[in-house]
TIRO-2110 file (N, C-alpha, C; in Angstrom, 1 decimal):
// TIRO-2110
30.4, 2.0, -5.8, N, 1, A
29.7, 0.7, -5.9, CA, 1, A
28.7, 0.5, -4.7, C, 1, A
29.1, 0.9, -3.5, N, 2, A
28.2, 0.8, -2.4, CA, 2, A
27.0, 1.7, -2.5, C, 2, A
27.3, 2.9, -3.1, N, 3, A
26.2, 3.8, -3.3, CA, 3, A
25.2, 3.3, -4.3, C, 3, A
25.7, 2.5, -5.3, N, 4, A
24.8, 1.9, -6.3, CA, 4, A
23.9, 0.9, -5.6, C, 4, A
24.4, 0.1, -4.7, N, 5, A
23.6, -0.9, -4.0, CA, 5, A
22.6, -0.3, -3.1, C, 5, A
23.0, 0.8, -2.5, N, 6, A
22.1, 1.5, -1.6, CA, 6, A
20.9, 2.1, -2.4, C, 6, A
21.2, 2.6, -3.5, N, 7, A
20.2, 3.2, -4.4, CA, 7, A
19.2, 2.1, -4.8, C, 7, A
19.7, 1.0, -5.2, N, 8, A
18.8, -0.1, -5.6, CA, 8, A
17.9, -0.6, -4.4, C, 8, A
18.6, -0.7, -3.2, N, 9, A
17.9, -1.2, -2.0, CA, 9, A
16.8, -0.2, -1.7, C, 9, A
17.1, 1.1, -1.7, N, 10, A
16.1, 2.1, -1.3, CA, 10, A
14.9, 2.1, -2.3, C, 10, A
15.2, 1.9, -3.6, N, 11, A
14.2, 1.9, -4.6, CA, 11, A
13.3, 0.7, -4.4, C, 11, A
13.9, -0.5, -4.2, N, 12, A
13.1, -1.7, -3.9, CA, 12, A
12.2, -1.5, -2.7, C, 12, A
12.8, -1.0, -1.6, N, 13, A
12.1, -0.8, -0.4, CA, 13, A
10.9, 0.2, -0.6, C, 13, A
11.1, 1.2, -1.4, N, 14, A
10.1, 2.2, -1.6, CA, 14, A
8.9, 1.5, -2.4, C, 14, A
9.3, 0.7, -3.4, N, 15, A
8.3, 0.1, -4.2, CA, 15, A
7.5, -0.9, -3.4, C, 15, A
8.2, -1.6, -2.5, N, 16, A
7.5, -2.6, -1.6, CA, 16, A
6.5, -1.9, -0.7, C, 16, A
7.0, -0.8, -0.1, N, 17, A
6.1, -0.1, 0.8, CA, 17, A
4.9, 0.5, 0.1, C, 17, A
5.2, 0.9, -1.2, N, 18, A
4.1, 1.5, -2.0, CA, 18, A
3.0, 0.4, -2.3, C, 18, A
3.5, -0.8, -2.6, N, 19, A
2.6, -1.9, -2.9, CA, 19, A
1.8, -2.2, -1.7, C, 19, A
2.4, -2.3, -0.5, N, 20, A
1.7, -2.7, 0.7, CA, 20, A
0.7, -1.6, 1.0, C, 20, A
1.1, -0.3, 0.8, N, 21, A
0.2, 0.8, 1.1, CA, 21, A
-1.1, 0.7, 0.2, C, 21, A
-0.8, 0.5, -1.1, N, 22, A
-1.9, 0.4, -2.0, CA, 22, A
-2.9, -0.7, -1.7, C, 22, A
-2.3, -1.9, -1.4, N, 23, A
-3.2, -3.0, -1.0, CA, 23, A
-4.0, -2.8, 0.2, C, 23, A
-3.3, -2.2, 1.2, N, 24, A
-4.0, -1.9, 2.5, CA, 24, A
-5.1, -0.9, 2.3, C, 24, A
-4.8, 0.2, 1.5, N, 25, A
-5.7, 1.2, 1.2, CA, 25, A
-7.0, 0.6, 0.4, C, 25, A
-6.7, -0.2, -0.5, N, 26, A
-7.8, -0.9, -1.3, CA, 26, A
-8.7, -1.7, -0.4, C, 26, A
-8.1, -2.5, 0.5, N, 27, A
-8.8, -3.3, 1.4, CA, 27, A
-9.6, -2.4, 2.4, C, 27, A
-9.0, -1.3, 2.8, N, 28, A
-9.7, -0.4, 3.8, CA, 28, A
-10.9, 0.2, 3.1, C, 28, A
-10.7, 0.7, 1.9, N, 29, A
-11.8, 1.3, 1.1, CA, 29, A
-13.0, 0.4, 0.9, C, 29, A
-12.6, -0.9, 0.6, N, 30, A
-13.6, -1.9, 0.4, CA, 30, A
-14.4, -2.2, 1.7, C, 30, A
-13.7, -2.2, 2.8, N, 31, A
-14.4, -2.4, 4.1, CA, 31, A
-15.3, -1.2, 4.5, C, 31, A
-14.8, 0.0, 4.2, N, 32, A
-15.6, 1.2, 4.5, CA, 32, A
-16.9, 1.2, 3.6, C, 32, A
-16.7, 0.8, 2.4, N, 33, A
-17.8, 0.8, 1.4, CA, 33, A
-18.9, -0.2, 1.9, C, 33, A
-18.4, -1.4, 2.4, N, 34, A
-19.3, -2.4, 2.9, CA, 34, A
-20.1, -1.9, 4.1, C, 34, A
-19.3, -1.2, 5.0, N, 35, A
-19.9, -0.7, 6.2, CA, 35, A
-21.0, 0.3, 5.9, C, 35, A
-20.7, 1.2, 4.9, N, 36, A
-21.7, 2.2, 4.5, CA, 36, A
-22.9, 1.6, 4.0, C, 36, A
-22.7, 0.5, 3.2, N, 37, A
-23.9, -0.1, 2.6, CA, 37, A
-24.7, -0.8, 3.7, C, 37, A
-24.1, -1.4, 4.7, N, 38, A
-24.8, -2.0, 5.8, CA, 38, A
-25.6, -0.9, 6.6, C, 38, A
-24.9, 0.2, 6.8, N, 39, A
-25.5, 1.3, 7.6, CA, 39, A
-26.7, 1.9, 6.9, C, 39, A
-26.7, 1.9, 5.6, N, 40, A
-27.8, 2.5, 4.8, CA, 40, A
-29.1, 1.7, 4.9, C, 40, A
-28.9, 0.4, 4.9, N, 41, A
-30.1, -0.5, 4.9, CA, 41, A
-30.7, -0.7, 6.3, C, 41, A
END
């Protein structure tokens, strides 16, 4: 039973970290793209 809860906790933690990573990456890519556009002009 404890192993079952640990598995659920690890899965949720992994999904949470993945979401945070994707959002951070998307924001970072957007900032880099804006910086490149400003640099070109």
